[in-house]
CHARMM-style PDB file with segment names, atoms N, HN, CA, C and O in Angstrom:
ATOM      1  N   UNK     1     137.011  92.866  50.759  1.00  0.00      PROA
ATOM      2  CA  UNK     1     137.879  93.684  51.569  1.00  0.00      PROA
ATOM      3  C   UNK     1     139.086  94.167  50.758  1.00  0.00      PROA
ATOM      4  O   UNK     1     139.556  95.289  50.946  1.00  0.00      PROA
ATOM      5  N   UNK     2     139.574  93.329  49.873  1.00  0.00      PROA
ATOM      6  HN  UNK     2     139.191  92.417  49.720  1.00  0.00      PROA
ATOM      7  CA  UNK     2     140.701  93.714  49.027  1.00  0.00      PROA
ATOM      8  C   UNK     2     140.336  94.929  48.180  1.00  0.00      PROA
ATOM      9  O   UNK     2     141.157  95.826  47.990  1.00  0.00      PROA
ATOM     10  N   UNK     3     139.108  94.961  47.674  1.00  0.00      PROA
ATOM     11  HN  UNK     3     138.440  94.232  47.828  1.00  0.00      PROA
ATOM     12  CA  UNK     3     138.658  96.069  46.843  1.00  0.00      PROA
ATOM     13  C   UNK     3     138.600  97.372  47.643  1.00  0.00      PROA
ATOM     14  O   UNK     3     138.938  98.437  47.128  1.00  0.00      PROA
ATOM     15  N   UNK     4     138.176  97.283  48.880  1.00  0.00      PROA
ATOM     16  HN  UNK     4     137.901  96.418  49.299  1.00  0.00      PROA
ATOM     17  CA  UNK     4     138.119  98.468  49.740  1.00  0.00      PROA
ATOM     18  C   UNK     4     139.518  99.014  49.970  1.00  0.00      PROA
ATOM     19  O   UNK     4     139.744 100.221  49.879  1.00  0.00      PROA
ATOM     20  N   UNK     5     140.460  98.118  50.269  1.00  0.00      PROA
ATOM     21  HN  UNK     5     140.277  97.137  50.343  1.00  0.00      PROA
ATOM     22  CA  UNK     5     141.847  98.522  50.495  1.00  0.00      PROA
ATOM     23  C   UNK     5     142.438  99.163  49.240  1.00  0.00      PROA
ATOM     24  O   UNK     5     143.114 100.188  49.327  1.00  0.00      PROA
ATOM     25  N   UNK     6     142.187  98.564  48.073  1.00  0.00      PROA
ATOM     26  HN  UNK     6     141.638  97.731  48.002  1.00  0.00      PROA
ATOM     27  CA  UNK     6     142.679  99.126  46.813  1.00  0.00      PROA
ATOM     28  C   UNK     6     142.111 100.531  46.578  1.00  0.00      PROA
ATOM     29  O   UNK     6     142.838 101.435  46.165  1.00  0.00      PROA
ATOM     30  N   UNK     7     140.831 100.707  46.839  1.00  0.00      PROA
ATOM     31  HN  UNK     7     140.242  99.973  47.174  1.00  0.00      PROA
ATOM     32  CA  UNK     7     140.184 102.004  46.642  1.00  0.00      PROA
ATOM     33  C   UNK     7     140.811 103.071  47.534  1.00  0.00      PROA
ATOM     34  O   UNK     7     141.070 104.189  47.087  1.00  0.00      PROA
ATOM     35  N   UNK     8     141.053 102.724  48.788  1.00  0.00      PROA
ATOM     36  HN  UNK     8     140.843 101.816  49.151  1.00  0.00      PROA
ATOM     37  CA  UNK     8     141.669 103.676  49.720  1.00  0.00      PROA
ATOM     38  C   UNK     8     143.055 104.076  49.231  1.00  0.00      PROA
ATOM     39  O   UNK     8     143.385 105.260  49.177  1.00  0.00      PROA
ATOM     40  N   UNK     9     143.863 103.083  48.876  1.00  0.00      PROA
ATOM     41  HN  UNK     9     143.595 102.121  48.920  1.00  0.00      PROA
ATOM     42  CA  UNK     9     145.245 103.347  48.451  1.00  0.00      PROA
ATOM     43  C   UNK     9     145.268 104.153  47.152  1.00  0.00      PROA
ATOM     44  O   UNK     9     146.050 105.094  47.019  1.00  0.00      PROA
ATOM     45  N   UNK    10     144.418 103.788  46.203  1.00  0.00      PROA
ATOM     46  HN  UNK    10     143.782 103.024  46.312  1.00  0.00      PROA
ATOM     47  CA  UNK    10     144.397 104.501  44.921  1.00  0.00      PROA
ATOM     48  C   UNK    10     144.026 105.973  45.073  1.00  0.00      PROA
ATOM     49  O   UNK    10     144.439 106.804  44.263  1.00  0.00      PROA
ATOM     50  N   UNK    11     143.257 106.296  46.094  1.00  0.00      PROA
ATOM     51  HN  UNK    11     142.922 105.621  46.751  1.00  0.00      PROA
ATOM     52  CA  UNK    11     142.877 107.686  46.322  1.00  0.00      PROA
ATOM     53  C   UNK    11     143.958 108.487  47.037  1.00  0.00      PROA
ATOM     54  O   UNK    11     143.846 109.708  47.153  1.00  0.00      PROA
ATOM     55  N   UNK    12     144.998 107.818  47.515  1.00  0.00      PROA
ATOM     56  HN  UNK    12     145.089 106.827  47.420  1.00  0.00      PROA
ATOM     57  CA  UNK    12     146.085 108.502  48.215  1.00  0.00      PROA
ATOM     58  C   UNK    12     147.295 108.715  47.308  1.00  0.00      PROA
ATOM     59  O   UNK    12     147.910 109.781  47.337  1.00  0.00      PROA
ATOM     60  N   UNK    13     147.637 107.717  46.509  1.00  0.00      PROA
ATOM     61  HN  UNK    13     147.138 106.851  46.486  1.00  0.00      PROA
ATOM     62  CA  UNK    13     148.876 107.759  45.721  1.00  0.00      PROA
ATOM     63  C   UNK    13     148.718 108.555  44.434  1.00  0.00      PROA
ATOM     64  O   UNK    13     147.605 108.805  43.972  1.00  0.00      PROA
ATOM     65  N   UNK    14     149.866 108.953  43.860  1.00  0.00      PROA
ATOM     66  HN  UNK    14     150.770 108.750  44.236  1.00  0.00      PROA
ATOM     67  CA  UNK    14     149.867 109.637  42.572  1.00  0.00      PROA
ATOM     68  C   UNK    14     150.040 108.660  41.416  1.00  0.00      PROA
ATOM     69  O   UNK    14     149.401 108.812  40.375  1.00  0.00      PROA
ATOM     70  N   UNK    15     150.906 107.651  41.592  1.00  0.00      PROA
ATOM     71  HN  UNK    15     151.425 107.528  42.438  1.00  0.00      PROA
ATOM     72  CA  UNK    15     151.168 106.655  40.551  1.00  0.00      PROA
ATOM     73  C   UNK    15     150.162 105.508  40.670  1.00  0.00      PROA
ATOM     74  O   UNK    15     150.483 104.439  41.189  1.00  0.00      PROA
ATOM     75  N   UNK    16     148.954 105.743  40.185  1.00  0.00      PROA
ATOM     76  HN  UNK    16     148.694 106.612  39.763  1.00  0.00      PROA
ATOM     77  CA  UNK    16     147.868 104.780  40.350  1.00  0.00      PROA
ATOM     78  C   UNK    16     148.076 103.490  39.547  1.00  0.00      PROA
ATOM     79  O   UNK    16     147.527 102.445  39.896  1.00  0.00      PROA
ATOM     80  N   UNK    17     148.863 103.567  38.479  1.00  0.00      PROA
ATOM     81  HN  UNK    17     149.308 104.416  38.196  1.00  0.00      PROA
ATOM     82  CA  UNK    17     149.090 102.386  37.640  1.00  0.00      PROA
ATOM     83  C   UNK    17     150.016 101.372  38.293  1.00  0.00      PROA
ATOM     84  O   UNK    17     150.039 100.208  37.894  1.00  0.00      PROA
ATOM     85  N   UNK    18     150.773 101.798  39.286  1.00  0.00      PROA
ATOM     86  HN  UNK    18     150.754 102.743  39.610  1.00  0.00      PROA
ATOM     87  CA  UNK    18     151.759 100.917  39.907  1.00  0.00      PROA
ATOM     88  C   UNK    18     151.357 100.489  41.313  1.00  0.00      PROA
ATOM     89  O   UNK    18     152.215 100.257  42.165  1.00  0.00      PROA
ATOM     90  N   UNK    19     150.060 100.384  41.553  1.00  0.00      PROA
ATOM     91  HN  UNK    19     149.363 100.572  40.861  1.00  0.00      PROA
ATOM     92  CA  UNK    19     149.563  99.931  42.856  1.00  0.00      PROA
ATOM     93  C   UNK    19     149.112  98.484  42.708  1.00  0.00      PROA
ATOM     94  O   UNK    19     148.398  98.129  41.770  1.00  0.00      PROA
ATOM     95  N   UNK    20     149.542  97.664  43.652  1.00  0.00      PROA
ATOM     96  HN  UNK    20     150.122  97.952  44.414  1.00  0.00      PROA
ATOM     97  CA  UNK    20     149.163  96.252  43.626  1.00  0.00      PROA
ATOM     98  C   UNK    20     148.837  95.814  45.054  1.00  0.00      PROA
ATOM     99  O   UNK    20     149.593  96.089  45.985  1.00  0.00      PROA
ATOM    100  N   UNK    21     147.712  95.137  45.211  1.00  0.00      PROA
ATOM    101  HN  UNK    21     147.097  94.914  44.454  1.00  0.00      PROA
ATOM    102  CA  UNK    21     147.321  94.604  46.511  1.00  0.00      PROA
ATOM    103  C   UNK    21     147.238  93.088  46.376  1.00  0.00      PROA
ATOM    104  O   UNK    21     146.424  92.561  45.618  1.00  0.00      PROA
ATOM    105  N   UNK    22     148.095  92.397  47.126  1.00  0.00      PROA
ATOM    106  HN  UNK    22     148.756  92.825  47.742  1.00  0.00      PROA
ATOM    107  CA  UNK    22     148.116  90.935  47.112  1.00  0.00      PROA
ATOM    108  C   UNK    22     147.458  90.407  48.375  1.00  0.00      PROA
ATOM    109  O   UNK    22     147.689  90.920  49.470  1.00  0.00      PROA
ATOM    110  N   UNK    23     146.641  89.381  48.216  1.00  0.00      PROA
ATOM    111  HN  UNK    23     146.453  88.963  47.327  1.00  0.00      PROA
ATOM    112  CA  UNK    23     145.945  88.781  49.343  1.00  0.00      PROA
ATOM    113  C   UNK    23     146.496  87.375  49.571  1.00  0.00      PROA
ATOM    114  O   UNK    23     146.489  86.541  48.666  1.00  0.00      PROA
ATOM    115  N   UNK    24     146.971  87.124  50.787  1.00  0.00      PROA
ATOM    116  HN  UNK    24     146.977  87.802  51.522  1.00  0.00      PROA
ATOM    117  CA  UNK    24     147.488  85.808  51.150  1.00  0.00      PROA
ATOM    118  C   UNK    24     146.662  85.278  52.323  1.00  0.00      PROA
ATOM    119  O   UNK    24     146.609  85.897  53.385  1.00  0.00      PROA
ATOM    120  N   UNK    25     146.036  84.153  52.124  1.00  0.00      PROA
ATOM    121  HN  UNK    25     146.080  83.650  51.261  1.00  0.00      PROA
ATOM    122  CA  UNK    25     145.245  83.566  53.197  1.00  0.00      PROA
ATOM    123  C   UNK    25     146.123  82.557  53.925  1.00  0.00      PROA
ATOM    124  O   UNK    25     146.548  81.549  53.360  1.00  0.00      PROA
ATOM    125  N   UNK    26     146.383  82.856  55.190  1.00  0.00      PROA
ATOM    126  HN  UNK    26     146.038  83.675  55.649  1.00  0.00      PROA
ATOM    127  CA  UNK    26     147.214  81.991  56.014  1.00  0.00      PROA
ATOM    128  C   UNK    26     146.339  81.313  57.060  1.00  0.00      PROA
ATOM    129  O   UNK    26     145.140  81.579  57.145  1.00  0.00      PROA
ATOM    130  N   UNK    27     146.947  80.434  57.859  1.00  0.00      PROA
ATOM    131  HN  UNK    27     147.921  80.218  57.791  1.00  0.00      PROA
ATOM    132  CA  UNK    27     146.193  79.694  58.869  1.00  0.00      PROA
ATOM    133  C   UNK    27     145.503  80.593  59.874  1.00  0.00      PROA
ATOM    134  O   UNK    27     144.336  80.386  60.207  1.00  0.00      PROA
ATOM    135  N   UNK    28     146.225  81.591  60.355  1.00  0.00      PROA
ATOM    136  HN  UNK    28     147.173  81.760  60.084  1.00  0.00      PROA
ATOM    137  CA  UNK    28     145.690  82.410  61.446  1.00  0.00      PROA
ATOM    138  C   UNK    28     145.188  83.786  61.016  1.00  0.00      PROA
ATOM    139  O   UNK    28     144.551  84.483  61.806  1.00  0.00      PROA
ATOM    140  N   UNK    29     145.465  84.187  59.775  1.00  0.00      PROA
ATOM    141  HN  UNK    29     145.983  83.621  59.133  1.00  0.00      PROA
ATOM    142  CA  UNK    29     145.093  85.544  59.358  1.00  0.00      PROA
ATOM    143  C   UNK    29     145.045  85.660  57.842  1.00  0.00      PROA
ATOM    144  O   UNK    29     145.522  84.792  57.112  1.00  0.00      PROA
ATOM    145  N   UNK    30     144.459  86.750  57.400  1.00  0.00      PROA
ATOM    146  HN  UNK    30     144.071  87.455  57.993  1.00  0.00      PROA
ATOM    147  CA  UNK    30     144.514  87.139  55.992  1.00  0.00      PROA
ATOM    148  C   UNK    30     145.505  88.290  55.916  1.00  0.00      PROA
ATOM    149  O   UNK    30     145.348  89.299  56.604  1.00  0.00      PROA
ATOM    150  N   UNK    31     146.526  88.139  55.079  1.00  0.00      PROA
ATOM    151  HN  UNK    31     146.654  87.320  54.520  1.00  0.00      PROA
ATOM    152  CA  UNK    31     147.576  89.152  54.963  1.00  0.00      PROA
ATOM    153  C   UNK    31     147.424  89.869  53.621  1.00  0.00      PROA
ATOM    154  O   UNK    31     147.360  89.237  52.566  1.00  0.00      PROA
ATOM    155  N   UNK    32     147.368  91.187  53.685  1.00  0.00      PROA
ATOM    156  HN  UNK    32     147.420  91.700  54.542  1.00  0.00      PROA
ATOM    157  CA  UNK    32     147.328  92.008  52.478  1.00  0.00      PROA
ATOM    158  C   UNK    32     148.655  92.723  52.355  1.00  0.00      PROA
ATOM    159  O   UNK    32     149.083  93.423  53.273  1.00  0.00      PROA
ATOM    160  N   UNK    33     149.313  92.542  51.204  1.00  0.00      PROA
ATOM    161  HN  UNK    33     148.966  91.974  50.458  1.00  0.00      PROA
ATOM    162  CA  UNK    33     150.552  93.265  50.910  1.00  0.00      PROA
ATOM    163  C   UNK    33     150.215  94.345  49.896  1.00  0.00      PROA
ATOM    164  O   UNK    33     149.748  94.055  48.794  1.00  0.00      PROA
ATOM    165  N   UNK    34     150.454  95.574  50.272  1.00  0.00      PROA
ATOM    166  HN  UNK    34     150.834  95.809  51.166  1.00  0.00      PROA
ATOM    167  CA  UNK    34     150.179  96.708  49.396  1.00  0.00      PROA
ATOM    168  C   UNK    34     151.506  97.186  48.821  1.00  0.00      PROA
ATOM    169  O   UNK    34     152.380  97.648  49.554  1.00  0.00      PROA
ATOM    170  N   UNK    35     151.649  97.071  47.494  1.00  0.00      PROA
ATOM    171  HN  UNK    35     150.939  96.695  46.899  1.00  0.00      PROA
ATOM    172  CA  UNK    35     152.876  97.514  46.831  1.00  0.00      PROA
ATOM    173  C   UNK    35     152.599  98.820  46.116  1.00  0.00      PROA
ATOM    174  O   UNK    35     151.670  98.928  45.316  1.00  0.00      PROA
ATOM    175  N   UNK    36     153.429  99.818  46.424  1.00  0.00      PROA
ATOM    176  HN  UNK    36     154.183  99.730  47.074  1.00  0.00      PROA
ATOM    177  CA  UNK    36     153.322 101.128  45.773  1.00  0.00      PROA
ATOM    178  C   UNK    36     154.717 101.577  45.360  1.00  0.00      PROA
ATOM    179  O   UNK    36     155.719 101.008  45.795  1.00  0.00      PROA
ATOM    180  N   UNK    37     154.771 102.602  44.519  1.00  0.00      PROA
ATOM    181  HN  UNK    37     153.957 103.064  44.166  1.00  0.00      PROA
ATOM    182  CA  UNK    37     156.048 103.186  44.109  1.00  0.00      PROA
ATOM    183  C   UNK    37     156.753 103.795  45.313  1.00  0.00      PROA
ATOM    184  O   UNK    37     156.123 104.184  46.296  1.00  0.00      PROA
ATOM    185  N   UNK    38     158.068 103.867  45.212  1.00  0.00      PROA
ATOM    186  HN  UNK    38     158.581 103.551  44.413  1.00  0.00      PROA
ATOM    187  CA  UNK    38     158.877 104.435  46.294  1.00  0.00      PROA
ATOM    188  C   UNK    38     158.454 105.878  46.601  1.00  0.00      PROA
ATOM    189  O   UNK    38     158.441 106.292  47.760  1.00  0.00      PROA
ATOM    190  N   UNK    39     158.112 106.630  45.566  1.00  0.00      PROA
ATOM    191  HN  UNK    39     158.122 106.293  44.624  1.00  0.00      PROA
ATOM    192  CA  UNK    39     157.717 108.034  45.740  1.00  0.00      PROA
ATOM    193  C   UNK    39     156.403 108.160  46.517  1.00  0.00      PROA
ATOM    194  O   UNK    39     156.178 109.165  47.193  1.00  0.00      PROA
ATOM    195  N   UNK    40     155.547 107.158  46.426  1.00  0.00      PROA
ATOM    196  HN  UNK    40     155.730 106.342  45.877  1.00  0.00      PROA
ATOM    197  CA  UNK    40     154.246 107.201  47.094  1.00  0.00      PROA
ATOM    198  C   UNK    40     154.269 106.605  48.498  1.00  0.00      PROA
ATOM    199  O   UNK    40     153.296 106.737  49.240  1.00  0.00      PROA
ATOM    200  N   UNK    41     155.348 105.964  48.864  1.00  0.00      PROA
ATOM    201  HN  UNK    41     156.138 105.856  48.262  1.00  0.00      PROA
ATOM    202  CA  UNK    41     155.408 105.307  50.168  1.00  0.00      PROA
ATOM    203  C   UNK    41     155.234 106.310  51.310  1.00  0.00      PROA
ATOM    204  O   UNK    41     154.588 105.999  52.311  1.00  0.00      PROA
ATOM    205  N   UNK    42     155.796 107.492  51.173  1.00  0.00      PROA
ATOM    206  HN  UNK    42     156.320 107.745  50.360  1.00  0.00      PROA
ATOM    207  CA  UNK    42     155.655 108.516  52.208  1.00  0.00      PROA
ATOM    208  C   UNK    42     154.209 108.949  52.399  1.00  0.00      PROA
ATOM    209  O   UNK    42     153.775 109.217  53.520  1.00  0.00      PROA
ATOM    210  N   UNK    43     153.471 109.014  51.308  1.00  0.00      PROA
ATOM    211  HN  UNK    43     153.823 108.796  50.397  1.00  0.00      PROA
ATOM    212  CA  UNK    43     152.057 109.393  51.402  1.00  0.00      PROA
ATOM    213  C   UNK    43     151.243 108.301  52.078  1.00  0.00      PROA
ATOM    214  O   UNK    43     150.335 108.588  52.857  1.00  0.00      PROA
ATOM    215  N   UNK    44     151.565 107.060  51.782  1.00  0.00      PROA
ATOM    216  HN  UNK    44     152.303 106.826  51.149  1.00  0.00      PROA
ATOM    217  CA  UNK    44     150.830 105.934  52.376  1.00  0.00      PROA
ATOM    218  C   UNK    44     151.135 105.833  53.871  1.00  0.00      PROA
ATOM    219  O   UNK    44     150.239 105.564  54.671  1.00  0.00      PROA
ATOM    220  N   UNK    45     152.384 106.046  54.244  1.00  0.00      PROA
ATOM    221  HN  UNK    45     153.111 106.265  53.594  1.00  0.00      PROA
ATOM    222  CA  UNK    45     152.751 105.940  55.658  1.00  0.00      PROA
ATOM    223  C   UNK    45     152.287 107.172  56.426  1.00  0.00      PROA
ATOM    224  O   UNK    45     151.757 107.048  57.530  1.00  0.00      PROA
ATOM    225  N   UNK    46     152.479 108.352  55.859  1.00  0.00      PROA
ATOM    226  HN  UNK    46     152.910 108.453  54.963  1.00  0.00      PROA
ATOM    227  CA  UNK    46     152.045 109.590  56.514  1.00  0.00      PROA
ATOM    228  C   UNK    46     152.980 109.996  57.639  1.00  0.00      PROA
ATOM    229  O   UNK    46     153.925 109.278  57.968  1.00  0.00      PROA
ATOM    230  N   UNK    47     152.708 111.152  58.224  1.00  0.00      PROA
ATOM    231  HN  UNK    47     151.940 111.735  57.957  1.00  0.00      PROA
ATOM    232  CA  UNK    47     153.535 111.642  59.328  1.00  0.00      PROA
ATOM    233  C   UNK    47     153.384 110.716  60.520  1.00  0.00      PROA
ATOM    234  O   UNK    47     152.276 110.436  60.977  1.00  0.00      PROA
ATOM    235  N   UNK    48     154.518 110.248  61.013  1.00  0.00      PROA
ATOM    236  HN  UNK    48     155.418 110.476  60.642  1.00  0.00      PROA
ATOM    237  CA  UNK    48     154.583 109.343  62.169  1.00  0.00      PROA
ATOM    238  C   UNK    48     153.731 108.097  61.966  1.00  0.00      PROA
ATOM    239  O   UNK    48     153.276 107.492  62.937  1.00  0.00      PROA
ATOM    240  N   UNK    49     153.511 107.706  60.702  1.00  0.00      PROA
ATOM    241  HN  UNK    49     153.881 108.197  59.914  1.00  0.00      PROA
ATOM    242  CA  UNK    49     152.782 106.483  60.402  1.00  0.00      PROA
ATOM    243  C   UNK    49     151.278 106.560  60.615  1.00  0.00      PROA
ATOM    244  O   UNK    49     150.606 105.532  60.696  1.00  0.00      PROA
ATOM    245  N   UNK    50     150.755 107.762  60.703  1.00  0.00      PROA
ATOM    246  HN  UNK    50     151.301 108.597  60.636  1.00  0.00      PROA
ATOM    247  CA  UNK    50     149.329 107.921  61.025  1.00  0.00      PROA
ATOM    248  C   UNK    50     148.407 107.468  59.907  1.00  0.00      PROA
ATOM    249  O   UNK    50     147.346 106.907  60.183  1.00  0.00      PROA
ATOM    250  N   UNK    51     148.777 107.695  58.658  1.00  0.00      PROA
ATOM    251  HN  UNK    51     149.639 108.151  58.434  1.00  0.00      PROA
ATOM    252  CA  UNK    51     147.926 107.267  57.545  1.00  0.00      PROA
ATOM    253  C   UNK    51     147.908 105.745  57.468  1.00  0.00      PROA
ATOM    254  O   UNK    51     146.847 105.136  57.332  1.00  0.00      PROA
ATOM    255  N   UNK    52     149.088 105.135  57.555  1.00  0.00      PROA
ATOM    256  HN  UNK    52     149.950 105.630  57.665  1.00  0.00      PROA
ATOM    257  CA  UNK    52     149.167 103.675  57.519  1.00  0.00      PROA
ATOM    258  C   UNK    52     148.380 103.062  58.671  1.00  0.00      PROA
ATOM    259  O   UNK    52     147.672 102.073  58.483  1.00  0.00      PROA
ATOM    260  N   UNK    53     148.498 103.638  59.848  1.00  0.00      PROA
ATOM    261  HN  UNK    53     149.074 104.442  60.001  1.00  0.00      PROA
ATOM    262  CA  UNK    53     147.773 103.123  61.014  1.00  0.00      PROA
ATOM    263  C   UNK    53     146.263 103.271  60.831  1.00  0.00      PROA
ATOM    264  O   UNK    53     145.502 102.386  61.221  1.00  0.00      PROA
ATOM    265  N   UNK    54     145.834 104.370  60.248  1.00  0.00      PROA
ATOM    266  HN  UNK    54     146.453 105.089  59.931  1.00  0.00      PROA
ATOM    267  CA  UNK    54     144.404 104.579  60.003  1.00  0.00      PROA
ATOM    268  C   UNK    54     143.866 103.546  59.006  1.00  0.00      PROA
ATOM    269  O   UNK    54     142.771 103.013  59.188  1.00  0.00      PROA
ATOM    270  N   UNK    55     144.640 103.268  57.954  1.00  0.00      PROA
ATOM    271  HN  UNK    55     145.529 103.701  57.806  1.00  0.00      PROA
ATOM    272  CA  UNK    55     144.237 102.258  56.973  1.00  0.00      PROA
ATOM    273  C   UNK    55     144.134 100.896  57.651  1.00  0.00      PROA
ATOM    274  O   UNK    55     143.153 100.177  57.460  1.00  0.00      PROA
ATOM    275  N   UNK    56     145.143 100.543  58.443  1.00  0.00      PROA
ATOM    276  HN  UNK    56     145.940 101.127  58.598  1.00  0.00      PROA
ATOM    277  CA  UNK    56     145.137  99.251  59.143  1.00  0.00      PROA
ATOM    278  C   UNK    56     143.940  99.141  60.090  1.00  0.00      PROA
ATOM    279  O   UNK    56     143.276  98.105  60.144  1.00  0.00      PROA
ATOM    280  N   UNK    57     143.673 100.210  60.830  1.00  0.00      PROA
ATOM    281  HN  UNK    57     144.212 101.051  60.786  1.00  0.00      PROA
ATOM    282  CA  UNK    57     142.556 100.196  61.779  1.00  0.00      PROA
ATOM    283  C   UNK    57     141.231  99.985  61.057  1.00  0.00      PROA
ATOM    284  O   UNK    57     140.392  99.206  61.509  1.00  0.00      PROA
ATOM    285  N   UNK    58     141.045 100.666  59.954  1.00  0.00      PROA
ATOM    286  HN  UNK    58     141.726 101.299  59.587  1.00  0.00      PROA
ATOM    287  CA  UNK    58     139.809 100.535  59.188  1.00  0.00      PROA
ATOM    288  C   UNK    58     139.630  99.115  58.656  1.00  0.00      PROA
ATOM    289  O   UNK    58     138.562  98.521  58.804  1.00  0.00      PROA
ATOM    290  N   UNK    59     140.672  98.579  58.042  1.00  0.00      PROA
ATOM    291  HN  UNK    59     141.540  99.061  57.922  1.00  0.00      PROA
ATOM    292  CA  UNK    59     140.585  97.234  57.463  1.00  0.00      PROA
ATOM    293  C   UNK    59     140.426  96.180  58.563  1.00  0.00      PROA
ATOM    294  O   UNK    59     139.666  95.225  58.398  1.00  0.00      PROA
ATOM    295  N   UNK    60     141.137  96.347  59.679  1.00  0.00      PROA
ATOM    296  HN  UNK    60     141.754  97.122  59.813  1.00  0.00      PROA
ATOM    297  CA  UNK    60     141.001  95.400  60.788  1.00  0.00      PROA
ATOM    298  C   UNK    60     139.600  95.428  61.378  1.00  0.00      PROA
ATOM    299  O   UNK    60     139.076  94.389  61.778  1.00  0.00      PROA
ATOM    300  N   UNK    61     138.989  96.610  61.436  1.00  0.00      PROA
ATOM    301  HN  UNK    61     139.415  97.454  61.110  1.00  0.00      PROA
ATOM    302  CA  UNK    61     137.635  96.688  61.990  1.00  0.00      PROA
ATOM    303  C   UNK    61     136.623  96.002  61.071  1.00  0.00      PROA
ATOM    304  O   UNK    61     135.667  95.389  61.547  1.00  0.00      PROA
ATOM    305  N   UNK    62     136.827  96.100  59.783  1.00  0.00      PROA
ATOM    306  HN  UNK    62     137.604  96.598  59.396  1.00  0.00      PROA
ATOM    307  CA  UNK    62     135.970  95.375  58.839  1.00  0.00      PROA
ATOM    308  C   UNK    62     136.173  93.875  59.020  1.00  0.00      PROA
ATOM    309  O   UNK    62     135.209  93.109  59.012  1.00  0.00      PROA
ATOM    310  N   UNK    63     137.431  93.453  59.183  1.00  0.00      PROA
ATOM    311  HN  UNK    63     138.214  94.075  59.189  1.00  0.00      PROA
ATOM    312  CA  UNK    63     137.731  92.047  59.415  1.00  0.00      PROA
ATOM    313  C   UNK    63     137.146  91.530  60.716  1.00  0.00      PROA
ATOM    314  O   UNK    63     136.689  90.389  60.783  1.00  0.00      PROA
ATOM    315  N   UNK    64     137.158  92.359  61.748  1.00  0.00      PROA
ATOM    316  HN  UNK    64     137.530  93.285  61.694  1.00  0.00      PROA
ATOM    317  CA  UNK    64     136.614  91.963  63.047  1.00  0.00      PROA
ATOM    318  C   UNK    64     135.115  91.700  62.950  1.00  0.00      PROA
ATOM    319  O   UNK    64     134.591  90.798  63.603  1.00  0.00      PROA
ATOM    320  N   UNK    65     134.437  92.484  62.140  1.00  0.00      PROA
ATOM    321  HN  UNK    65     134.862  93.218  61.609  1.00  0.00      PROA
ATOM    322  CA  UNK    65     133.011  92.269  61.919  1.00  0.00      PROA
ATOM    323  C   UNK    65     132.747  90.879  61.337  1.00  0.00      PROA
ATOM    324  O   UNK    65     131.743  90.239  61.647  1.00  0.00      PROA
ATOM    325  N   UNK    66     133.676  90.427  60.484  1.00  0.00      PROA
ATOM    326  HN  UNK    66     134.492  90.947  60.232  1.00  0.00      PROA
ATOM    327  CA  UNK    66     133.560  89.119  59.836  1.00  0.00      PROA
ATOM    328  C   UNK    66     134.303  88.031  60.619  1.00  0.00      PROA
ATOM    329  O   UNK    66     134.421  86.894  60.163  1.00  0.00      PROA
ATOM    330  N   UNK    67     134.800  88.398  61.804  1.00  0.00      PROA
ATOM    331  HN  UNK    67     134.705  89.322  62.175  1.00  0.00      PROA
ATOM    332  CA  UNK    67     135.542  87.487  62.687  1.00  0.00      PROA
ATOM    333  C   UNK    67     136.772  86.895  62.006  1.00  0.00      PROA
ATOM    334  O   UNK    67     137.019  85.690  62.061  1.00  0.00      PROA
ATOM    335  N   UNK    68     137.542  87.784  61.355  1.00  0.00      PROA
ATOM    336  HN  UNK    68     137.342  88.762  61.310  1.00  0.00      PROA
ATOM    337  CA  UNK    68     138.781  87.395  60.681  1.00  0.00      PROA
ATOM    338  C   UNK    68     139.898  88.307  61.153  1.00  0.00      PROA
ATOM    339  O   UNK    68     139.691  89.504  61.352  1.00  0.00      PROA
ATOM    340  N   UNK    69     141.087  87.736  61.334  1.00  0.00      PROA
ATOM    341  HN  UNK    69     141.256  86.764  61.172  1.00  0.00      PROA
ATOM    342  CA  UNK    69     142.256  88.537  61.680  1.00  0.00      PROA
ATOM    343  C   UNK    69     142.884  89.019  60.380  1.00  0.00      PROA
ATOM    344  O   UNK    69     143.122  88.235  59.461  1.00  0.00      PROA
ATOM    345  N   UNK    70     143.150  90.317  60.317  1.00  0.00      PROA
ATOM    346  HN  UNK    70     142.957  90.954  61.064  1.00  0.00      PROA
ATOM    347  CA  UNK    70     143.688  90.937  59.112  1.00  0.00      PROA
ATOM    348  C   UNK    70     145.026  91.597  59.426  1.00  0.00      PROA
ATOM    349  O   UNK    70     145.183  92.250  60.458  1.00  0.00      PROA
ATOM    350  N   UNK    71     145.989  91.416  58.518  1.00  0.00      PROA
ATOM    351  HN  UNK    71     145.861  90.886  57.680  1.00  0.00      PROA
ATOM    352  CA  UNK    71     147.288  92.078  58.620  1.00  0.00      PROA
ATOM    353  C   UNK    71     147.505  92.835  57.311  1.00  0.00      PROA
ATOM    354  O   UNK    71     147.336  92.276  56.227  1.00  0.00      PROA
ATOM    355  N   UNK    72     147.881  94.108  57.419  1.00  0.00      PROA
ATOM    356  HN  UNK    72     148.019  94.562  58.299  1.00  0.00      PROA
ATOM    357  CA  UNK    72     148.160  94.921  56.234  1.00  0.00      PROA
ATOM    358  C   UNK    72     149.625  95.323  56.274  1.00  0.00      PROA
ATOM    359  O   UNK    72     150.091  95.928  57.239  1.00  0.00      PROA
ATOM    360  N   UNK    73     150.352  94.973  55.199  1.00  0.00      PROA
ATOM    361  HN  UNK    73     149.973  94.481  54.415  1.00  0.00      PROA
ATOM    362  CA  UNK    73     151.773  95.324  55.083  1.00  0.00      PROA
ATOM    363  C   UNK    73     151.947  96.236  53.876  1.00  0.00      PROA
ATOM    364  O   UNK    73     151.323  96.034  52.834  1.00  0.00      PROA
ATOM    365  N   UNK    74     152.799  97.239  54.030  1.00  0.00      PROA
ATOM    366  HN  UNK    74     153.305  97.403  54.877  1.00  0.00      PROA
ATOM    367  CA  UNK    74     153.096  98.157  52.938  1.00  0.00      PROA
ATOM    368  C   UNK    74     154.525  97.909  52.473  1.00  0.00      PROA
ATOM    369  O   UNK    74     155.462  97.981  53.269  1.00  0.00      PROA
ATOM    370  N   UNK    75     154.694  97.617  51.182  1.00  0.00      PROA
ATOM    371  HN  UNK    75     153.934  97.558  50.536  1.00  0.00      PROA
ATOM    372  CA  UNK    75     156.024  97.334  50.631  1.00  0.00      PROA
ATOM    373  C   UNK    75     156.239  98.152  49.366  1.00  0.00      PROA
ATOM    374  O   UNK    75     155.287  98.567  48.704  1.00  0.00      PROA
ATOM    375  N   UNK    76     157.516  98.376  49.042  1.00  0.00      PROA
ATOM    376  HN  UNK    76     158.289  98.039  49.579  1.00  0.00      PROA
ATOM    377  CA  UNK    76     157.864  99.128  47.823  1.00  0.00      PROA
ATOM    378  C   UNK    76     157.950  98.201  46.645  1.00  0.00      PROA
ATOM    379  OT1 UNK    76     158.231  98.642  45.531  1.00  0.00      PROA
TER     380      UNK     76
END
């Protein structure tokens, strides 16, 4: 799932060398922290957060298939 998230993000941002996806396995969920450059944050979030929400929905649906709770956070 981490690879899928990385692929999606890399296809959106311009600064591909500065993208990092961290996976943290917690008791109740798997948390993915997506770090991108400040200039790319607007592209990842999109107008009214629609791109970020679409990414979260896609990753959560994959997690639901595997019966796992997924949280995706976007940080600079």
